[in-house]
LOMI-432435 format. One record per residue (C-alpha): residue number from 1; residue in three letters; chain; x, y, z. Coordinates in steps of 0.25 Angstrom, whole numbers, plus 5000, padded with zeros to 4 digits. Layout:
k:r:c:X:Y:Z
NUM:ALA:A:X:Y:Z
...
% end
This chain:
k:r:c:X:Y:Z
1:MET:A:5109:5362:5271
2:THR:A:5107:5374:5262
3:HIS:A:5094:5381:5261
4:ARG:A:5090:5387:5248
5:PRO:A:5080:5398:5246
6:PRO:A:5067:5395:5238
7:ARG:A:5068:5396:5223
8:PRO:A:5062:5408:5217
9:GLU:A:5051:5401:5209
10:ASN:A:5045:5397:5222
11:ILE:A:5043:5411:5226
12:LEU:A:5029:5413:5220
13:ALA:A:5024:5401:5227
14:LEU:A:5029:5407:5240
15:ALA:A:5023:5421:5237
16:GLY:A:5009:5415:5234
17:ALA:A:5002:5419:5221
18:GLY:A:4987:5422:5221
19:ASP:A:4977:5410:5222
20:ASP:A:4976:5409:5207
21:GLY:A:4991:5410:5206
22:GLU:A:4991:5422:5198
23:LEU:A:5000:5434:5200
24:SER:A:4997:5448:5194
25:ASP:A:5007:5454:5185
26:GLY:A:5013:5463:5195
27:GLN:A:5014:5452:5205
28:GLU:A:5021:5443:5195
29:SER:A:5031:5453:5192
30:VAL:A:5035:5456:5206
31:TRP:A:5036:5441:5209
32:GLN:A:5045:5439:5197
33:GLU:A:5054:5450:5202
34:VAL:A:5054:5443:5216
35:VAL:A:5057:5430:5210
36:LYS:A:5069:5436:5202
37:ARG:A:5075:5442:5215
38:VAL:A:5073:5430:5223
39:ASP:A:5080:5422:5212
40:GLU:A:5092:5431:5213
41:VAL:A:5092:5430:5228
42:TYR:A:5092:5415:5227
43:SER:A:5103:5415:5217
44:ASP:A:5112:5424:5227
45:LEU:A:5108:5415:5238
46:LEU:A:5113:5402:5231
47:ARG:A:5126:5410:5227
48:TYR:A:5128:5414:5241
49:GLU:A:5126:5401:5247
50:SER:A:5136:5395:5237
51:ASP:A:5146:5405:5241
52:LEU:A:5144:5403:5256
53:GLU:A:5145:5388:5254
54:ALA:A:5159:5390:5247
55:LYS:A:5163:5400:5258
56:ASN:A:5159:5390:5269
57:ALA:A:5167:5379:5262
58:GLU:A:5180:5388:5261
59:LEU:A:5178:5392:5275
60:GLU:A:5177:5377:5280
61:GLU:A:5190:5374:5271
62:ALA:A:5197:5386:5278
63:GLN:A:5193:5381:5291
64:ARG:A:5198:5367:5289
65:PHE:A:5211:5372:5283
66:ILE:A:5213:5381:5296
67:SER:A:5209:5369:5305
68:SER:A:5219:5360:5298
69:VAL:A:5230:5370:5298
70:ILE:A:5228:5372:5313
71:ALA:A:5227:5357:5316
72:SER:A:5240:5355:5309
73:VAL:A:5248:5366:5316
74:SER:A:5258:5359:5326
75:ASP:A:5258:5372:5335
76:ILE:A:5247:5373:5345
77:LEU:A:5236:5383:5342
78:ALA:A:5224:5388:5351
79:VAL:A:5214:5399:5349
80:CYS:A:5209:5406:5362
81:ASP:A:5198:5416:5364
82:ALA:A:5199:5429:5372
83:GLU:A:5197:5422:5385
84:GLY:A:5209:5412:5382
85:LYS:A:5200:5400:5379
86:ILE:A:5204:5390:5368
87:ILE:A:5194:5391:5356
88:GLN:A:5203:5383:5346
89:ALA:A:5215:5374:5347
90:ASN:A:5223:5366:5336
91:PRO:A:5226:5352:5337
92:ALA:A:5240:5354:5341
93:PHE:A:5235:5362:5354
94:VAL:A:5225:5351:5357
95:ARG:A:5236:5340:5356
96:LEU:A:5245:5348:5365
97:LEU:A:5235:5349:5376
98:GLY:A:5230:5335:5374
99:ARG:A:5216:5339:5376
100:ALA:A:5203:5339:5367
101:GLU:A:5201:5351:5358
102:ALA:A:5187:5352:5363
103:GLY:A:5192:5353:5378
104:LEU:A:5201:5364:5374
105:ILE:A:5191:5374:5367
106:GLY:A:5186:5384:5377
107:SER:A:5197:5381:5387
108:PRO:A:5206:5392:5392
109:LEU:A:5220:5391:5386
110:LEU:A:5226:5394:5399
111:ASP:A:5220:5381:5405
112:VAL:A:5229:5373:5395
113:LEU:A:5242:5380:5399
114:VAL:A:5251:5375:5410
115:GLU:A:5248:5384:5422
116:ALA:A:5261:5390:5423
117:ASP:A:5260:5395:5408
118:ARG:A:5246:5401:5409
119:ALA:A:5251:5415:5414
120:ALA:A:5259:5416:5401
121:ALA:A:5247:5413:5392
122:ARG:A:5237:5422:5399
123:GLY:A:5242:5435:5393
124:PHE:A:5239:5430:5379
125:LEU:A:5225:5425:5383
126:CYS:A:5212:5430:5389
127:GLY:A:5211:5443:5381
128:GLY:A:5225:5447:5383
129:GLY:A:5227:5449:5369
130:ARG:A:5242:5447:5369
131:ALA:A:5249:5439:5359
132:GLY:A:5263:5433:5361
133:ASP:A:5272:5421:5364
134:CYS:A:5274:5413:5376
135:GLU:A:5278:5399:5380
136:LEU:A:5267:5390:5387
137:ARG:A:5264:5376:5391
138:PHE:A:5251:5369:5390
139:ALA:A:5245:5359:5399
140:THR:A:5243:5346:5391
141:ALA:A:5238:5333:5394
142:GLY:A:5252:5328:5397
143:GLY:A:5256:5340:5405
144:PRO:A:5263:5353:5401
145:SER:A:5267:5354:5387
146:ASP:A:5280:5359:5382
147:VAL:A:5282:5374:5382
148:MET:A:5276:5380:5369
149:ALA:A:5278:5393:5362
150:ILE:A:5265:5400:5362
151:ASN:A:5260:5411:5353
152:PHE:A:5247:5419:5357
153:SER:A:5241:5427:5346
154:ASN:A:5229:5436:5347
155:ARG:A:5216:5433:5340
156:PHE:A:5207:5444:5336
157:ASP:A:5192:5445:5331
158:GLN:A:5187:5453:5319
159:SER:A:5187:5466:5327
160:GLY:A:5202:5464:5331
161:ARG:A:5198:5460:5346
162:CYS:A:5207:5450:5352
163:VAL:A:5198:5438:5354
164:GLY:A:5208:5427:5359
165:ALA:A:5222:5421:5356
166:VAL:A:5228:5411:5347
167:LEU:A:5239:5402:5353
168:THR:A:5250:5395:5345
169:GLY:A:5262:5387:5350
170:ARG:A:5272:5376:5349
171:PRO:A:5280:5368:5359
172:ILE:A:5294:5374:5361
173:GLY:A:5298:5364:5373
174:GLU:A:5305:5355:5363
175:LEU:A:5312:5366:5356
176:ARG:A:5316:5372:5369
177:ARG:A:5322:5359:5374
178:ALA:A:5329:5358:5360
179:TYR:A:5335:5372:5362
180:GLN:A:5339:5369:5376
181:ALA:A:5346:5356:5371
182:LEU:A:5352:5364:5360
183:ARG:A:5357:5375:5370
184:THR:A:5363:5364:5379
185:ALA:A:5370:5358:5368
186:HIS:A:5375:5371:5363
187:LEU:A:5380:5374:5377
188:ASP:A:5387:5360:5378
189:LEU:A:5393:5363:5364
190:GLN:A:5398:5376:5369
191:GLN:A:5404:5369:5381
192:ALA:A:5410:5358:5373
193:GLN:A:5416:5369:5363
194:LYS:A:5422:5376:5375
195:LYS:A:5429:5364:5380
196:LEU:A:5433:5361:5366
197:ILE:A:5439:5375:5365
198:GLU:A:5446:5373:5378
199:GLN:A:5452:5360:5374
200:GLU:A:5457:5365:5361
201:LYS:A:5463:5377:5368
202:MET:A:5470:5367:5378
203:ALA:A:5474:5358:5366
204:SER:A:5479:5370:5358
205:LEU:A:5487:5375:5371
206:GLY:A:5493:5361:5372
207:ARG:A:5497:5361:5357
208:LEU:A:5503:5375:5359
209:VAL:A:5511:5371:5371
210:ALA:A:5516:5359:5364
211:GLY:A:5520:5368:5352
212:VAL:A:5528:5377:5362
213:ALA:A:5534:5365:5367
214:HIS:A:5537:5360:5353
215:GLU:A:5544:5373:5350
216:LEU:A:5552:5373:5363
217:ASN:A:5556:5359:5361
218:ASN:A:5567:5362:5350
219:PRO:A:5575:5372:5358
220:ILE:A:5573:5364:5371
221:SER:A:5578:5352:5364
222:PHE:A:5590:5360:5359
223:VAL:A:5593:5366:5373
224:TYR:A:5591:5352:5379
225:GLY:A:5601:5346:5370
226:ASN:A:5611:5357:5372
227:VAL:A:5610:5356:5387
228:HIS:A:5614:5341:5386
229:VAL:A:5626:5344:5378
230:LEU:A:5630:5355:5388
231:GLU:A:5628:5346:5400
232:ARG:A:5638:5336:5393
233:TYR:A:5648:5347:5390
234:ARG:A:5646:5351:5405
235:LYS:A:5650:5338:5410
236:ASN:A:5662:5337:5400
237:LEU:A:5667:5351:5405
238:SER:A:5665:5347:5420
239:ASN:A:5673:5334:5418
240:TYR:A:5684:5342:5411
241:PHE:A:5685:5352:5422
242:ALA:A:5684:5342:5433
243:GLU:A:5695:5333:5427
244:ALA:A:5704:5345:5423
245:GLN:A:5704:5349:5438
246:LYS:A:5708:5335:5443
247:LEU:A:5720:5333:5434
248:GLU:A:5732:5342:5436
249:ASP:A:5739:5338:5423
250:VAL:A:5728:5339:5413
251:ASP:A:5729:5338:5398
252:ALA:A:5719:5349:5395
253:ALA:A:5718:5345:5381
254:ALA:A:5715:5331:5383
255:LEU:A:5705:5334:5394
256:ARG:A:5698:5344:5385
257:ALA:A:5697:5334:5374
258:LYS:A:5692:5323:5383
259:TYR:A:5680:5331:5387
260:ARG:A:5679:5339:5374
261:ILE:A:5680:5352:5380
262:ASP:A:5683:5360:5367
263:PRO:A:5671:5354:5360
264:ILE:A:5662:5357:5372
265:LEU:A:5667:5371:5373
266:ASP:A:5665:5373:5358
267:ASP:A:5651:5367:5359
268:LEU:A:5647:5375:5371
269:ALA:A:5644:5388:5365
270:PRO:A:5634:5383:5354
271:LEU:A:5628:5374:5364
272:ILE:A:5625:5385:5374
273:ASP:A:5621:5394:5362
274:GLY:A:5611:5384:5357
275:THR:A:5606:5381:5371
276:LEU:A:5604:5396:5374
277:GLU:A:5597:5398:5360
278:GLY:A:5588:5386:5363
279:ALA:A:5584:5392:5377
280:GLN:A:5582:5406:5370
281:ARG:A:5573:5399:5360
282:ILE:A:5565:5392:5371
283:SER:A:5564:5406:5378
284:GLU:A:5559:5412:5365
285:ILE:A:5548:5402:5363
286:VAL:A:5543:5403:5377
287:LYS:A:5543:5418:5377
288:ASN:A:5537:5420:5363
289:LEU:A:5526:5410:5364
290:ARG:A:5517:5421:5359
291:ARG:A:5523:5419:5345
292:LEU:A:5513:5408:5344
293:SER:A:5502:5419:5343
294:PHE:A:5511:5424:5332
295:ASN:A:5513:5439:5336
296:ARG:A:5522:5448:5328
297:VAL:A:5536:5443:5325
298:HIS:A:5547:5446:5335
299:GLU:A:5558:5456:5332
300:ALA:A:5565:5451:5320
301:GLN:A:5580:5447:5320
302:ARG:A:5590:5442:5310
303:ILE:A:5590:5427:5309
304:ASP:A:5601:5419:5303
305:VAL:A:5594:5408:5296
306:ALA:A:5605:5398:5295
307:ARG:A:5607:5399:5310
308:ILE:A:5592:5398:5313
309:VAL:A:5591:5386:5304
310:ALA:A:5603:5379:5310
311:VAL:A:5598:5381:5324
312:ALA:A:5584:5377:5321
313:ALA:A:5589:5364:5314
314:GLN:A:5597:5361:5326
315:TRP:A:5586:5363:5336
316:ALA:A:5576:5355:5328
317:ALA:A:5586:5343:5326
318:ARG:A:5589:5343:5341
319:SER:A:5575:5341:5345
320:LYS:A:5573:5328:5336
321:LYS:A:5577:5314:5340
322:HIS:A:5578:5310:5326
323:GLN:A:5589:5314:5317
324:ALA:A:5588:5321:5303
325:ARG:A:5598:5328:5294
326:ILE:A:5595:5343:5294
327:ALA:A:5601:5350:5281
328:ILE:A:5602:5365:5283
329:ASP:A:5605:5375:5271
330:VAL:A:5604:5390:5274
331:GLU:A:5608:5401:5265
332:ASP:A:5620:5409:5270
333:GLY:A:5617:5421:5277
334:LEU:A:5602:5419:5277
335:ALA:A:5595:5427:5288
336:LEU:A:5581:5433:5290
337:TRP:A:5574:5442:5301
338:GLY:A:5564:5437:5311
339:ASN:A:5562:5431:5324
340:GLU:A:5573:5421:5325
341:GLY:A:5566:5412:5336
342:GLN:A:5554:5411:5328
343:ILE:A:5561:5408:5314
344:HIS:A:5570:5398:5322
345:GLN:A:5557:5391:5327
346:ILE:A:5551:5390:5313
347:VAL:A:5564:5383:5307
348:VAL:A:5565:5374:5319
349:ASN:A:5550:5370:5317
350:LEU:A:5552:5367:5302
351:ILE:A:5565:5359:5305
352:ASP:A:5558:5352:5317
353:ASN:A:5546:5347:5308
354:ALA:A:5556:5343:5297
355:LEU:A:5564:5334:5307
356:ASP:A:5551:5328:5311
357:ALA:A:5547:5325:5297
358:VAL:A:5559:5317:5294
359:ARG:A:5559:5309:5306
360:GLY:A:5560:5294:5302
361:GLN:A:5566:5297:5288
362:THR:A:5579:5289:5285
363:ASP:A:5586:5302:5279
364:ALA:A:5579:5313:5287
365:CYS:A:5583:5326:5282
366:VAL:A:5579:5341:5285
367:SER:A:5583:5352:5276
368:VAL:A:5583:5367:5280
369:ARG:A:5586:5377:5269
370:ALA:A:5586:5392:5270
371:ARG:A:5587:5402:5259
372:ALA:A:5584:5417:5255
373:VAL:A:5573:5417:5245
374:ASN:A:5566:5430:5240
375:GLY:A:5569:5438:5252
376:GLU:A:5565:5427:5262
377:VAL:A:5572:5416:5269
378:GLU:A:5567:5402:5266
379:ILE:A:5570:5391:5275
380:VAL:A:5566:5377:5270
381:VAL:A:5565:5365:5279
382:GLU:A:5564:5351:5271
383:ASP:A:5563:5337:5276
384:ASN:A:5562:5323:5270
385:GLY:A:5551:5318:5278
386:GLY:A:5537:5314:5274
387:GLY:A:5532:5327:5270
388:ILE:A:5519:5335:5273
389:ALA:A:5505:5329:5271
390:GLU:A:5496:5337:5262
391:SER:A:5486:5338:5272
392:ALA:A:5496:5345:5281
393:PHE:A:5499:5357:5272
394:ASP:A:5487:5365:5275
395:LYS:A:5488:5363:5291
396:MET:A:5503:5362:5294
397:PHE:A:5504:5377:5298
398:GLU:A:5492:5377:5307
399:PRO:A:5493:5376:5322
400:PHE:A:5494:5363:5329
401:PHE:A:5494:5355:5315
402:THR:A:5504:5344:5316
403:THR:A:5507:5331:5309
404:LYS:A:5516:5326:5320
405:THR:A:5511:5316:5330
406:VAL:A:5506:5320:5344
407:GLY:A:5517:5325:5353
408:GLU:A:5526:5328:5341
409:GLY:A:5520:5341:5335
410:THR:A:5511:5352:5339
411:GLY:A:5508:5358:5326
412:LEU:A:5513:5372:5330
413:GLY:A:5527:5372:5324
414:LEU:A:5523:5375:5310
415:TRP:A:5512:5384:5314
416:ILE:A:5521:5392:5323
417:SER:A:5532:5392:5312
418:TYR:A:5522:5396:5301
419:SER:A:5517:5408:5309
420:ILE:A:5531:5413:5313
421:ALA:A:5535:5413:5298
422:ARG:A:5522:5421:5295
423:GLU:A:5526:5431:5306
424:HIS:A:5539:5433:5299
425:GLY:A:5533:5435:5286
426:GLY:A:5537:5421:5281
427:ALA:A:5530:5408:5278
428:ILE:A:5532:5393:5279
429:SER:A:5527:5383:5268
430:ALA:A:5528:5368:5268
431:ALA:A:5528:5358:5256
432:ASN:A:5532:5343:5253
433:ARG:A:5546:5340:5247
434:PRO:A:5545:5333:5233
435:GLY:A:5554:5322:5238
436:GLY:A:5547:5321:5252
437:GLY:A:5547:5329:5265
438:ALA:A:5542:5343:5268
439:VAL:A:5548:5356:5266
440:PHE:A:5545:5369:5274
441:THR:A:5549:5382:5269
442:LEU:A:5550:5395:5278
443:ARG:A:5551:5408:5272
444:LEU:A:5554:5421:5280
445:PRO:A:5557:5435:5275
446:VAL:A:5571:5439:5277
447:GLY:A:5566:5452:5284
448:GLY:A:5576:5461:5291
% end
């Protein structure tokens, strides 16, 4: 209730006039001045009272705002005095402990901590004047709380003297568990990735071995076929000599004709040369597996293009069970400089792929042409097969890409051929023929 001062007009009654109620002129003048001053003071008092009521209203509004903000904060907050006793706590802290707020006020903060964590908090309380962070657990009604990240800040009075501490914190137990789960998942992912890399290495190694076996298959098939022919020739020669020794009067010409001795002798030299060449090719493949890493080109030598195309066609055809017509057209005297074994490998791979492409065709045909064009040797291999799918053009020269079924192709032939051609300063391109089938063009500089 507001108590107001008496009105100025009541001052005369309070002062007391004479018995007859009359004042002298001097007294009246003095009292008029007094009444005027009192009226001014009264007006000031009313104004100050109004200002004070407004300030009190603003203060109460600010206090309600601060209280509502503190109450809405999800982090715990507690204010302690210089002795470490709780003098204020927000609702989040009260809910965490599960105790009444009235029972917390005045209690030492250390008493609401798990006993094992009290030593860590003691340095921030009880006049320590130290601010910082730590991790604490509180003794709640349901047992120890999750680990909480706590920040202690100093609280100072107007003179700058430390009079307590303010504690704020939030639970990090769930975050820590999530981090641990994330770390475990990351380690599991690393292990899975490591296993995947090892598996991919083994798969790549298997494909590489299969590719080497694929490269060895052509010369081995050629040698294998020649050895069978040589074995048949050997039997004929053995029978010829055995029968010639038994007979005294021998018709040499008839006996030679019976066992085809002359054709055998004529065929022995190219058979032996071809077998030696196949064996040499196998030896070169085994010794020079390092070319799969595509090091510098070996010492160049002059290569007879007609010869290398003919031998490559013979080798590729010998390794196939199905028959196809191979048409060869090579410009006379055409030659280039390079590694003969590697160039031979390119041509064998191109013809081998063409023969696979025409498998099942009624009029299977593979055409091989070689010409000199603008200082380069151009070798073109065409087939009348099904052609190349549009989706394969961008990937056909990548390692391990193949359109063949499992067990038939490794996807290394074109990749190796393309890389060898680039080593020699040339290139390989592919396209579909307008009339059907595919055409591969190998361009190599003449060199020399």
